[in-house]
NUDREN-995017 format. One record per residue (C-alpha): residue number from 1; residue in one letter; x, y, z. Coordinates in nm, 4 decimals, always signed. Layout:
<pts>
PT num residuo       xx       yy       zz
PT NUM       A        X        Y        Z
...
</pts>
This chain:
<pts>
PT num residuo       xx       yy       zz
PT   1       D  +7.7113 +13.5678  +9.8514
PT   2       R  +7.6160 +13.6205  +9.4904
PT   3       E  +7.2497 +13.5218  +9.5365
PT   4       R  +7.1975 +13.7821  +9.8105
PT   5       I  +7.3600 +14.0518  +9.5968
PT   6       E  +7.1358 +13.9621  +9.3005
PT   7       A  +6.8299 +13.9926  +9.5241
PT   8       L  +6.9590 +14.3255  +9.6579
PT   9       V  +7.0039 +14.4646  +9.3056
PT  10       A  +6.6545 +14.3436  +9.2135
PT  11       G  +6.5203 +14.5261  +9.5193
PT  12       A  +6.6937 +14.8468  +9.4103
PT  13       R  +6.5480 +14.8158  +9.0601
PT  14       A  +6.1975 +14.7652  +9.2009
PT  15       A  +6.2408 +15.0638  +9.4329
PT  16       R  +6.3512 +15.2789  +9.1369
PT  17       E  +6.0079 +15.2241  +8.9817
PT  18       R  +5.8502 +15.3848  +9.2903
PT  19       A  +6.0684 +15.6981  +9.2838
PT  20       Y  +5.8968 +16.0348  +9.2977
PT  21       A  +6.0994 +16.2481  +9.0568
PT  22       P  +5.8620 +16.4882  +8.8779
PT  23       Y  +6.1223 +16.7664  +8.8515
PT  24       S  +6.4420 +16.5920  +8.7427
PT  25       G  +6.2939 +16.2782  +8.5887
PT  26       F  +6.5982 +16.0982  +8.7370
PT  27       Q  +6.4660 +15.7946  +8.9208
PT  28       V  +6.6872 +15.6113  +9.1694
PT  29       G  +6.6188 +15.3074  +9.3814
PT  30       A  +6.8405 +15.1675  +9.6529
PT  31       A  +6.8471 +14.8612  +9.8727
PT  32       V  +7.0593 +14.7995 +10.1811
PT  33       L  +7.1438 +14.4606 +10.3276
PT  34       T  +7.1961 +14.4512 +10.7033
PT  35       D  +7.4180 +14.2209 +10.9047
PT  36       D  +7.1144 +14.0283 +11.0292
PT  37       G  +7.0069 +13.9482 +10.6714
PT  38       R  +6.7256 +14.2004 +10.6335
PT  39       T  +6.6845 +14.4124 +10.3221
PT  40       F  +6.5398 +14.7633 +10.3186
PT  41       T  +6.4638 +14.9656 +10.0085
PT  42       G  +6.4154 +15.3297  +9.9295
PT  43       A  +6.3605 +15.5591  +9.6335
PT  44       N  +6.4462 +15.9199  +9.5726
PT  45       V  +6.1681 +16.1600  +9.6672
PT  46       E  +6.1785 +16.5094  +9.5182
PT  47       N  +6.0096 +16.8213  +9.6467
PT  48       A  +5.9208 +17.1512  +9.4809
PT  49       S  +6.1518 +17.3048  +9.7407
PT  50       Y  +6.4527 +17.1178  +9.5975
PT  51       G  +6.6586 +17.1201  +9.9157
PT  52       L  +6.3943 +16.9068 +10.0854
PT  53       S  +6.4383 +16.6222  +9.8373
PT  54       M  +6.5864 +16.2939  +9.9618
PT  55       C  +6.8117 +16.0481  +9.7826
PT  56       A  +6.7217 +15.6797  +9.7518
PT  57       E  +7.0272 +15.5618  +9.9459
PT  58       R  +6.9461 +15.7723 +10.2511
PT  59       T  +6.5785 +15.6787 +10.2299
PT  60       A  +6.6746 +15.3092 +10.2371
PT  61       M  +6.9265 +15.3558 +10.5192
PT  62       F  +6.6886 +15.5636 +10.7307
PT  63       H  +6.4208 +15.2974 +10.6751
PT  64       A  +6.6671 +15.0334 +10.8013
PT  65       A  +6.7723 +15.2422 +11.1017
PT  66       A  +6.4098 +15.3118 +11.1925
PT  67       E  +6.3567 +14.9347 +11.2056
PT  68       G  +6.6547 +14.8889 +11.4394
PT  69       A  +6.9290 +14.7964 +11.1931
PT  70       R  +7.2712 +14.9301 +11.2839
PT  71       R  +7.5215 +14.7485 +11.0583
PT  72       L  +7.5270 +14.7278 +10.6800
PT  73       V  +7.6745 +14.4516 +10.4676
PT  74       A  +7.6005 +14.5830 +10.1181
PT  75       V  +7.4197 +14.8547  +9.9235
PT  76       A  +7.2717 +14.8375  +9.5737
PT  77       V  +7.1818 +15.1398  +9.3604
PT  78       A  +6.9751 +15.1374  +9.0403
PT  79       A  +6.9276 +15.4638  +8.8532
PT  80       S  +6.7292 +15.5552  +8.5427
PT  81       N  +7.0323 +15.6256  +8.3263
PT  82       D  +7.2275 +15.3722  +8.1197
PT  83       E  +7.5465 +15.3730  +8.3261
PT  84       P  +7.6004 +15.2822  +8.6922
PT  85       T  +7.5424 +15.5768  +8.9262
PT  86       W  +7.7196 +15.6115  +9.2613
PT  87       P  +7.5792 +15.7577  +9.5840
PT  88       C  +7.6286 +16.1321  +9.6306
PT  89       G  +7.8642 +16.2598  +9.8990
PT  90       A  +7.5913 +16.3030 +10.1612
PT  91       C  +7.4696 +15.9462 +10.1049
PT  92       R  +7.8246 +15.8116 +10.1231
PT  93       Q  +7.8670 +15.9792 +10.4618
PT  94       V  +7.5381 +15.8415 +10.5960
PT  95       L  +7.6183 +15.4902 +10.4724
PT  96       Y  +7.9634 +15.5107 +10.6326
PT  97       E  +7.7987 +15.5632 +10.9710
PT  98       F  +7.6490 +15.2133 +10.9438
PT  99       G  +7.9143 +15.0229 +10.7486
PT 100       R  +8.2604 +15.1542 +10.6851
PT 101       D  +8.3774 +14.9084 +10.4197
PT 102       V  +8.0539 +14.7764 +10.2735
PT 103       A  +8.0129 +14.6573  +9.9177
PT 104       V  +7.8368 +14.9060  +9.6898
PT 105       V  +7.6853 +14.7701  +9.3686
PT 106       S  +7.5435 +14.9992  +9.1015
PT 107       Q  +7.3538 +14.9006  +8.7894
PT 108       G  +7.2269 +15.1245  +8.5119
PT 109       L  +6.9283 +15.0662  +8.2849
PT 110       G  +7.1653 +14.9351  +8.0205
PT 111       G  +7.2461 +14.6413  +8.2500
PT 112       R  +7.6116 +14.7242  +8.3122
PT 113       R  +7.7018 +14.6724  +8.6753
PT 114       E  +7.9998 +14.7846  +8.8814
PT 115       D  +8.1024 +14.6920  +9.2348
PT 116       R  +8.3113 +14.9094  +9.4650
PT 117       R  +8.3873 +14.9391  +9.8348
PT 118       L  +8.2481 +15.2346 +10.0278
PT 119       T  +8.5986 +15.3187 +10.1515
PT 120       D  +8.7036 +15.3608  +9.7864
PT 121       L  +8.4116 +15.5979  +9.7267
PT 122       L  +8.4745 +15.7894 +10.0518
PT 123       P  +8.8442 +15.7704 +10.1419
PT 124       D  +8.9618 +15.9160 +10.4731
PT 125       A  +8.6019 +15.9480 +10.5903
PT 126       F  +8.4960 +16.1113 +10.9155
PT 127       G  +8.3043 +15.8733 +11.1384
PT 128       P  +8.1992 +15.7863 +11.4912
PT 129       D  +8.5526 +15.6887 +11.5910
PT 130       D  +8.6690 +16.0452 +11.5201
PT 131       L  +8.4454 +16.1772 +11.7975
PT 132       A  +8.6175 +15.9829 +12.0758
</pts>
């Protein structure tokens, strides 16, 4: 419902403020909503060895998985640029593992918000069913 999505976006914005982005200056926060109603947040964490950096969306999803969550309902992303920013390809793949057609909401600093489905962001995705 709309109230839960608003709270999810607020969680992503709060997480963005905790991002560790000394190299790019590009702060991202994310929040995931699980099928049992729990919300988990994450922020991007950069490293001087750039390849070891982690995106906010994966940080949030790994936080949820570590707490036993296995199904997503929705994902919110809040980045430090004016326009909505979508999860990168790696994050899309990780999110797909836990929710194939979840709602993805992105809001930029300018306040503009867009909603999409994960299947629109990652069409013809490879997932657990492909391993059978």
